[in-house]
C-alpha positions in Angstrom: -56.6 0.1 99.5 -55.4 3.7 100.4 -54.3 6.1 97.7 -50.6 6.1 98.0 -51.1 2.0 98.0 -52.6 2.4 94.7 -50.0 4.7 93.5 -47.2 2.3 94.5 -49.1 -0.4 92.8 -49.4 0.9 89.5 -45.6 2.2 89.8 -44.7 -1.5 90.2 -46.8 -2.7 87.4 -45.1 -0.1 85.1 -41.6 -0.6 86.0 -42.2 -5.0 85.9 -44.8 -5.5 83.3 -45.1 -2.2 80.5 -42.8 -0.3 78.8 -42.9 2.7 76.1 -40.7 2.7 73.5 -41.8 4.7 70.2 -45.4 4.4 70.6 -45.0 0.8 72.1 -47.0 -0.6 75.0 -46.4 -3.9 76.5 -48.1 -6.0 78.9 -46.6 -9.0 80.4 -48.0 -12.0 82.3 -47.3 -12.4 86.1 -44.4 -15.2 85.2 -43.2 -13.1 82.4 -43.0 -15.8 80.0 -45.9 -14.5 77.9 -45.6 -10.7 76.4 -48.4 -8.6 74.3 -47.0 -5.6 72.4 -49.1 -2.9 70.9 -48.0 0.0 68.6 -49.0 2.3 66.2 -47.5 1.8 62.6 -46.9 3.4 59.5 -49.9 5.6 59.1 -50.8 5.4 62.6 -51.7 1.6 62.1 -52.8 -0.1 65.5 -50.9 -3.3 65.9 -49.9 -6.2 68.3 -47.7 -8.8 68.9 -47.7 -11.7 71.0 -44.1 -13.0 72.4 -43.8 -16.4 74.4 -40.6 -17.6 76.0 -39.2 -14.7 74.2 -40.1 -15.8 70.9 -42.9 -14.3 68.6 -45.8 -16.7 68.5 -48.1 -14.1 66.8 -46.0 -11.2 64.7 -47.2 -7.9 64.1 -50.9 -8.2 63.3 -53.6 -6.0 62.8 -56.2 -4.4 65.4 -59.2 -2.5 65.3 -62.5 -2.3 63.6 -64.9 -0.2 61.3 -67.7 1.4 62.9 -70.0 3.6 60.8 -68.1 3.4 57.7 -64.9 5.0 59.7 -61.9 2.7 60.6 -60.6 2.4 64.1 -57.3 1.4 64.2 -55.9 3.5 61.2 -54.3 7.2 61.8 -54.7 6.2 65.3 -53.2 8.2 68.2 -53.1 7.0 71.8 -53.8 9.6 74.3 -53.1 7.8 77.7 -52.7 4.5 79.1 -53.1 2.8 82.7 -52.3 -0.5 83.6 -53.3 -3.0 86.9 -52.6 -5.9 88.2 -55.1 -8.8 89.3 -54.6 -11.5 91.6 -57.6 -14.0 92.3 -58.7 -17.5 93.3 -62.3 -18.9 93.6 -64.0 -22.0 93.9 -65.6 -23.6 90.9 -67.5 -26.7 92.0 -68.5 -27.2 88.4 -65.2 -27.6 86.6 -62.6 -29.9 86.2 -60.5 -28.1 89.2 -62.3 -27.0 92.3 -60.3 -23.8 92.6 -59.3 -21.5 89.5 -56.2 -19.1 90.0 -57.3 -16.0 88.1 -53.8 -13.8 88.1 -53.1 -11.3 85.1 -51.7 -7.8 84.4 -53.9 -5.6 82.4 -53.2 -2.6 80.1 -56.0 -0.3 78.9 -55.0 2.3 76.0 -56.9 5.2 75.0 -56.9 5.4 71.6 -58.7 7.8 69.0 -58.9 7.1 65.2 -60.4 10.2 63.3 -63.1 11.3 65.5 -63.6 7.8 67.1 -62.7 7.1 70.7 -62.1 4.0 71.8 -60.2 1.6 74.0 -58.0 -1.2 73.9 -58.0 -3.6 77.0 -55.2 -6.1 76.8 -54.5 -9.1 79.6 -51.5 -11.0 80.0 -51.9 -14.3 81.6 -49.3 -16.9 82.5 -49.2 -18.5 78.6 -52.0 -16.6 77.5 -53.2 -12.9 76.3 -56.6 -11.5 75.9 -57.9 -8.1 74.6 -60.9 -6.2 73.5 -62.3 -3.2 72.3 -64.3 -0.9 74.4 -66.2 1.9 72.7 -67.5 4.6 75.5 -70.5 6.7 75.9 -69.0 9.1 73.5 -69.7 7.1 70.4 -73.3 8.4 71.1 -76.5 7.2 72.1 -78.1 6.6 68.9 -77.7 3.6 66.7 -74.2 2.3 65.9 -72.8 -0.3 63.5 -69.9 -2.3 63.6 -69.4 -3.1 59.8 -66.4 -5.2 60.0 -63.4 -6.3 62.7 -60.3 -6.3 61.6 -58.1 -8.0 64.2 -56.3 -10.7 62.5 -53.6 -13.1 63.8 -50.1 -13.2 61.4 -47.4 -16.1 61.9 -43.6 -16.3 61.1 -44.1 -19.4 59.2 -46.7 -22.0 57.7 -48.8 -23.5 60.0 -51.3 -26.1 60.2 -55.0 -25.5 61.0 -57.2 -27.7 62.9 -60.6 -26.2 60.7 -64.2 -26.6 61.6 -67.6 -25.4 61.8 -70.3 -26.1 64.2 -70.6 -29.6 64.4 -68.7 -30.6 61.2 -65.5 -32.8 60.9 -61.9 -31.6 61.4 -59.7 -30.8 58.5 -56.0 -30.4 59.0 -54.7 -27.5 56.4 -52.4 -25.2 55.9 -53.5 -21.7 57.0 -52.0 -20.4 53.3 -54.4 -22.6 51.7 -57.7 -23.2 53.5 -60.7 -21.5 51.4 -63.3 -22.1 54.3 -63.9 -20.2 57.6 -62.7 -21.8 61.2 -64.9 -21.5 64.2 -63.3 -20.3 67.5 -61.8 -21.7 69.4 -59.1 -22.7 66.5 -55.9 -25.0 67.1 -53.0 -24.2 64.9 -49.5 -25.6 65.0 -46.3 -25.9 63.4 -45.0 -29.2 65.6 -43.1 -26.8 67.9 -45.6 -24.5 69.0 -49.2 -25.3 69.8 -51.5 -22.1 69.7 -55.3 -21.8 70.4 -57.4 -18.7 69.3 -60.7 -18.4 70.8 -63.5 -16.3 72.3 -64.7 -15.0 75.2 -67.7 -13.6 76.9 -70.0 -13.1 73.8 -73.2 -12.0 74.8 -74.3 -9.9 72.0 -71.8 -10.1 69.1 -72.1 -11.8 66.1 -70.7 -15.3 65.7 -67.3 -14.3 64.4 -65.0 -17.0 62.6 -61.7 -17.1 60.8 -60.7 -16.9 57.7 -57.3 -16.8 55.6 -55.8 -13.6 55.8 -54.5 -11.1 53.3 -51.0 -11.5 54.4 -49.1 -14.6 54.2 -49.3 -17.3 57.0 -52.2 -15.1 58.6 -55.8 -15.5 59.9 -58.4 -13.0 60.1 -61.7 -12.1 61.8 -64.5 -12.4 59.8 -68.6 -11.5 59.9 -70.3 -14.8 58.7 -73.8 -14.2 59.2 -74.4 -10.7 59.6 -73.4 -7.9 57.6 -72.9 -5.4 61.1 -73.1 -5.8 64.6 -75.5 -3.0 66.0 -75.5 -1.2 69.4 -76.2 1.8 71.2 -74.6 3.3 74.4 -71.0 2.2 75.5 -70.2 -1.5 74.0 -67.9 -3.9 74.5 -66.6 -6.5 72.1 -65.9 -10.1 73.2 -62.6 -10.9 74.2 -60.1 -12.4 71.6 -57.4 -14.9 73.2 -54.1 -16.0 72.0 -53.0 -19.3 74.0 -49.7 -20.5 73.4 -47.8 -24.3 74.7 -45.2 -26.3 73.3 -47.0 -29.6 73.6 -50.4 -30.2 72.4 -51.3 -31.3 76.0 -49.8 -28.2 77.1 -52.9 -26.6 75.5 -55.2 -27.9 78.4 -54.1 -25.4 81.2 -56.1 -22.6 79.2 -59.4 -24.4 78.9 -60.6 -22.7 82.2 -59.6 -19.4 80.4 -63.2 -18.1 79.2 -64.5 -18.3 83.0 -62.0 -15.9 84.0 -63.0 -13.5 81.4 -66.5 -13.4 82.5 -67.8 -11.6 85.3 -68.8 -14.0 88.9 -72.2 -14.5 89.6 -73.7 -12.3 92.1 -74.8 -15.5 94.0 -71.6 -17.5 93.6 -73.1 -21.4 92.8 -76.2 -21.9 94.3 -76.5 -25.5 96.1 -79.6 -26.5 94.0 -77.2 -26.7 90.8 -76.6 -30.3 90.7 -74.1 -31.8 88.0 -74.2 -35.6 87.0 -75.5 -38.1 84.4 -78.7 -39.2 82.8 -80.2 -41.4 80.3 -83.0 -40.3 77.7 -86.3 -41.9 78.0 -88.6 -43.0 75.4 -91.7 -40.7 75.1 -94.0 -42.7 77.2 -94.8 -42.9 80.9 -93.5 -46.3 81.2 -90.4 -45.6 79.7 -89.9 -42.6 82.0 -90.3 -44.8 85.1 -87.7 -47.1 84.0 -85.7 -44.7 83.4 -85.9 -43.2 87.0 -85.6 -46.4 88.1 -82.7 -47.0 86.3 -80.9 -43.8 87.3 -81.3 -44.3 90.7 -79.6 -47.8 90.3 -76.8 -46.6 88.9 -76.2 -43.6 90.5 -77.5 -41.0 87.7 -79.1 -37.8 88.8 -81.6 -37.1 85.8 -83.7 -38.6 83.2 -84.3 -36.7 80.0 -87.6 -36.3 77.7 -86.2 -35.1 74.4 -87.7 -33.8 71.3 -91.4 -35.0 70.5 -92.7 -35.2 74.3 -95.1 -31.9 73.4 -95.4 -32.8 69.8 -93.4 -32.0 66.7 -90.9 -29.9 67.5 -90.4 -27.7 64.7 -94.4 -26.5 64.4 -95.2 -23.4 66.0 -98.6 -25.3 66.6 -97.1 -27.5 69.0 -97.2 -26.3 72.5 -94.6 -27.0 75.2 -97.1 -26.4 78.0 -99.2 -29.4 76.9 -97.8 -32.9 77.1 -98.8 -35.7 74.4 -101.2 -38.3 75.9 -98.6 -40.8 76.3 -97.0 -39.4 78.5 -98.2 -39.0 82.1 -95.7 -36.1 83.3 -97.2 -35.5 86.9 -96.4 -39.4 87.8 -93.2 -39.7 86.3 -92.4 -36.1 88.0 -93.4 -37.6 91.1 -91.8 -41.0 91.0 -88.7 -39.1 89.9 -89.0 -36.9 93.2 -89.6 -40.1 95.5 -86.0 -41.4 94.1 -84.1 -38.1 94.2 -84.1 -37.9 90.3 -84.2 -34.9 88.2 -86.4 -34.7 85.3 -84.9 -32.4 82.3 -87.0 -31.4 79.4 -86.0 -30.7 75.6 -87.6 -27.6 74.0 -87.1 -26.5 70.3 -86.3 -22.8 69.5 -89.5 -22.3 67.8 -91.2 -22.9 71.0 -88.7 -20.9 73.4 -89.2 -17.8 71.4 -92.8 -18.3 71.6 -93.2 -19.4 75.2 -90.2 -19.1 77.2 -92.0 -16.4 79.9 -94.5 -18.8 80.3 -93.0 -22.3 80.5 -90.5 -21.3 83.1 -92.8 -20.9 85.9 -95.3 -23.6 84.5 -92.1 -25.9 85.0 -91.4 -24.9 88.1 -94.6 -25.6 89.1 -94.7 -29.2 87.4 -91.4 -29.7 89.5 -89.3 -30.0 86.4 -85.3 -29.8 87.4 -83.6 -28.4 83.9 -84.2 -27.6 80.5 -82.4 -28.7 76.8 -82.6 -25.9 74.2 -82.8 -27.5 70.8 -82.1 -25.6 67.4 -81.0 -22.6 68.7 -79.6 -19.5 66.8 -76.0 -19.8 67.7 -75.0 -17.7 64.7 -76.1 -13.9 64.7 -76.3 -11.2 67.1 -79.8 -11.4 67.3 -79.8 -15.0 68.5 -76.5 -15.1 70.5 -78.5 -11.9 72.1 -81.6 -13.7 72.4 -79.7 -16.7 74.1 -77.8 -14.6 76.6 -81.2 -13.3 78.2 -82.6 -16.8 77.9 -79.7 -18.1 79.8 -80.0 -15.5 82.7 -83.8 -16.2 82.8 -83.4 -20.2 83.3 -80.7 -19.8 85.7 -82.8 -17.0 87.7 -85.6 -19.4 87.5 -83.8 -22.4 89.3 -83.2 -24.9 86.4 -80.3 -26.5 84.8 -79.6 -25.9 81.5 -78.1 -27.7 78.2 -77.9 -25.9 75.0 -77.9 -28.1 71.9 -76.9 -28.1 68.4 -74.7 -25.0 67.0 -73.8 -23.2 70.3 -70.4 -23.2 72.1 -69.4 -22.0 74.9 -67.6 -18.6 75.5 -67.7 -18.5 79.4 -70.9 -17.4 80.5 -71.5 -20.4 82.9 -69.2 -18.3 85.1 -72.0 -15.8 85.4 -74.8 -18.2 85.1 -73.6 -21.3 86.5 -76.8 -23.4 85.6 -75.7 -23.2 82.0 -74.0 -26.6 82.9 -73.3 -27.5 79.5 -73.7 -27.2 75.8 -73.2 -29.0 72.3 -71.5 -27.3 69.6 -69.5 -30.9 68.8 -70.0 -33.9 66.6 -71.3 -36.4 69.2 -72.0 -40.0 69.1 -75.2 -39.6 67.2 -73.3 -38.1 64.2 -71.0 -41.0 64.2 -67.6 -39.7 65.0 -64.5 -41.7 63.9 -61.1 -41.9 66.2 -59.5 -39.0 64.6 -62.4 -36.9 65.6 -62.5 -38.1 69.1 -58.9 -37.3 69.7 -58.8 -34.0 68.2 -61.7 -32.8 70.2 -59.5 -32.3 73.6 -57.1 -30.1 71.5 -59.8 -28.3 70.1 -63.3 -27.3 70.7 -62.9 -28.6 74.5 -60.5 -25.6 75.0 -63.6 -23.5 75.0 -65.4 -25.4 77.8 -67.9 -28.2 78.5 -69.4 -30.2 75.7 -72.0 -32.9 75.4 -71.5 -35.7 73.9 -74.6 -37.8 74.0 -73.0 -41.3 74.4 -74.4 -44.0 72.7 -73.0 -47.2 74.5 -74.0 -50.7 73.2 -76.1 -53.1 75.0 -77.3 -56.6 74.9 -79.6 -55.6 72.2 -78.1 -53.0 70.1 -74.4 -52.2 69.5 -75.3 -49.0 67.4 -72.9 -49.7 64.9 -74.4 -47.0 62.6 -73.3 -44.3 65.5 -70.0 -46.2 66.8 -66.6 -46.3 64.8 -64.4 -46.5 68.3 -64.6 -49.6 70.8 -66.5 -50.0 73.8 -63.4 -49.4 75.8 -62.7 -46.1 74.1 -66.2 -44.9 75.0 -65.6 -45.8 78.7 -62.2 -43.7 78.4 -64.3 -40.8 76.7 -66.0 -40.2 79.9 -63.2 -39.0 81.4 -61.5 -37.7 78.9 -64.3 -35.3 77.7 -65.4 -32.8 80.5 -69.1 -32.0 80.8 -71.0 -31.4 84.2 -74.0 -32.7 82.7 -73.0 -35.8 80.7 -75.8 -37.9 78.4 -74.2 -41.3 79.0 -77.3 -43.5 77.5 -78.6 -41.7 74.5 -80.1 -43.9 72.6 -80.5 -47.2 74.7 -83.1 -48.2 77.2 -82.9 -49.4 80.9 -83.9 -53.1 80.1 -81.2 -53.7 77.5 -78.1 -52.8 79.7 -77.7 -56.4 81.0 -73.9 -56.1 81.0 -73.7 -54.7 84.6 -69.7 -55.6 84.7 -69.3 -53.0 81.8 -71.4 -50.3 82.4 -70.4 -49.9 86.5 -68.0 -47.6 85.5 -70.5 -45.1 84.1 -72.2 -45.7 87.5 -69.2 -44.7 89.7 -67.5 -41.8 87.1 -68.2 -38.4 88.6 -68.9 -35.3 86.0 -67.2 -32.5 87.8 -63.8 -32.7 89.6 -61.3 -31.6 92.2 -58.0 -31.8 90.1 -57.4 -32.5 86.3 -54.3 -33.2 84.2 -54.1 -34.2 80.5 -51.0 -36.6 80.9 -50.0 -37.2 77.3 -51.1 -37.1 73.7 -51.3 -35.8 69.9 -53.8 -34.5 68.3 -55.6 -36.8 66.1 -53.3 -39.5 67.5 -54.0 -40.3 71.1 -54.9 -38.8 74.6 -54.5 -39.5 78.2 -56.4 -37.8 81.1 -56.2 -38.4 84.8 -59.1 -36.4 86.9 -59.5 -36.8 90.9 -62.7 -36.7 92.7 -62.0 -36.9 96.8 -59.3 -39.6 97.1 -59.9 -41.6 93.8 -58.5 -41.0 90.6 -59.8 -41.5 87.1 -57.9 -42.1 84.1 -59.1 -42.3 80.2 -56.8 -43.5 77.6 -57.8 -43.7 73.8 -56.0 -44.0 70.6 -56.9 -42.6 67.7 -56.7 -44.5 63.9 -53.0 -45.7 64.8 -51.8 -48.1 67.2 -50.4 -46.4 70.3 -47.4 -47.5 72.9 -46.2 -45.2 75.5 -45.4 -45.0 79.3 -46.8 -42.7 80.9 -45.6 -41.3 84.4 -47.9 -41.3 87.4 -45.9 -38.7 89.2 -49.1 -37.0 89.7 -50.5 -39.2 92.4 -49.6 -38.3 96.4 -46.3 -39.7 97.5 -46.0 -42.4 100.3 -49.6 -44.0 99.1 -50.4 -47.2 97.1 -53.2 -47.4 94.9 -55.2 -50.5 93.3 -56.0 -49.7 89.8 -58.8 -51.7 88.1 -58.6 -51.1 84.5 -61.6 -51.7 82.3 -60.0 -52.5 78.7 -61.6 -53.9 75.3 -61.3 -57.8 75.7 -60.9 -58.3 71.6 -64.5 -60.2 71.6 -66.3 -57.0 71.4 -66.9 -56.7 75.4 -64.9 -55.2 78.3 -62.8 -57.3 80.8 -61.6 -56.2 84.1 -58.0 -56.4 85.5 -56.4 -55.0 88.7 -52.9 -53.8 89.7 -51.4 -52.0 92.7 -49.5 -48.7 91.4 -47.6 -45.8 93.1 -46.1 -42.3 92.4 -43.1 -42.6 90.2 -44.6 -45.9 88.4 -45.1 -46.0 84.7 -48.6 -46.7 83.5 -47.9 -48.8 80.3 -50.6 -47.7 77.6 -51.0 -50.4 74.5 -53.9 -49.8 72.4 -54.3 -50.6 69.0 -56.3 -48.1 66.9 -59.8 -46.8 67.5 -59.6 -48.3 71.2 -59.2 -47.5 74.8 -59.4 -47.9 78.2 -60.6 -46.7 81.4 -58.9 -46.8 85.0 -60.1 -46.4 88.5 -57.3 -45.7 91.1 -58.5 -46.0 94.5 -56.2 -45.9 97.8 -55.3 -48.9 99.3 -55.8 -48.6 103.3 -52.6 -49.0 105.2 
């Protein structure tokens, strides 16, 4: 672009999206629905607010941080501002939609507070804003510390927060009464607006959380594990995001926001990165061989040896380069390769820290396809910094990756696409109830993929200790919950799954999609999701702790085509029955589910 074009672009942005009015600066989304306004108030206090459809979603709230004992965000002088517009579409074959639109307007404000100089970078998307603090090289090359982040989120009236931490249950609580902290992304609603507050691109910060703010109806950012964030030279904090919708299902359109806030991989998405489904093997050779045959028969792509394959996982004496005698790893991997199945190996944080650089070339020599990290430190700056470097190494070596336990995504998969999924979720092994399963789509899943570790019943084990929802809901959740790598059979073994008529749905369901829609739902009550792979649609419907009756429009279907819908539903006798019906665009799907149940549907076009 030549200089004249650049000047014209900046002029257009300034007129259309930015304004200055008594030290007030504005950036509006491309569709003008969403506005972030920044100003300096009394005492030079840096503040912002977010407007959606002309109304305040976040009212005037504090910004800034404390660095080296000095406050950035008070006695603030704004020295300069620049703006730019960004339009982009990129292919994302590992997602809920195969193409992602990344359009936003950006405002960069140069600020000084006392002797501190920093930049505020703010982006406005349709329905969302994102902002971060950029500390330039002028901060010095000596060691610096951010002692506290001052970012807050104030609301005009009482809102309900769905409070949770790590892998805990969700507790709805008013933001003026809750006395714990809450993880990002946090979902807040007053029944009219639904707001998600999130975090993007955390590569070397601490795991910040939300606590009750000092002001009425406010939330404040808090460091809960580290007393300070340390850095040298130039530094950027993670993005803080605010997304707004007028319905609970409307929040889903922001589930790919964090990918947009991370830089793209230099090599795109390599062909060797294969999404898929896995079955977990017992820790012996025969089970590994049996799982491989089962995976090949049921269109799975991977098996996994979990904790224990190299000894007690938490002991420093256990060596992830040495396989226990019960497993003939070369024989298993050779058989897996002959069937086109990959082998994923679990390694605990203890072993990873000691031998990551040793095991990566070794596992490549063995023919391993992927790793699962266990019990990582996703809570501290040291832990998150180590994880970012480890993710890069695994990606560069050509392994797919699943990170378990308290780690949650902030969009790093855009840069390192081998990171297919992570936990940070209360999956089936933790016995989630129907309230939990119908809260997750509106909360944690807004951050990105999650490995739910399904414990589907079989002829020998109902897994009643783990499962608090029906078999039909288990099938439905494999559509509702997005994860490019899905652990479908977590505890069950191949010979136990004689119920082929039920598990054929797991055989058919994909893990990545061309197109996705949240059709209906309310937090903790119910959810309906439709996803397309090729010409085939899949729908998952799940009821929470109360019965659900609703007619759902099928207007997402293309016009002029008829579909055969195969419905997998609970039969009331502890099993699954199938029925078929023909449908087309404009029809209504009648959902009639008793509490804690669900149904999964496959819609296939009928040839003319």
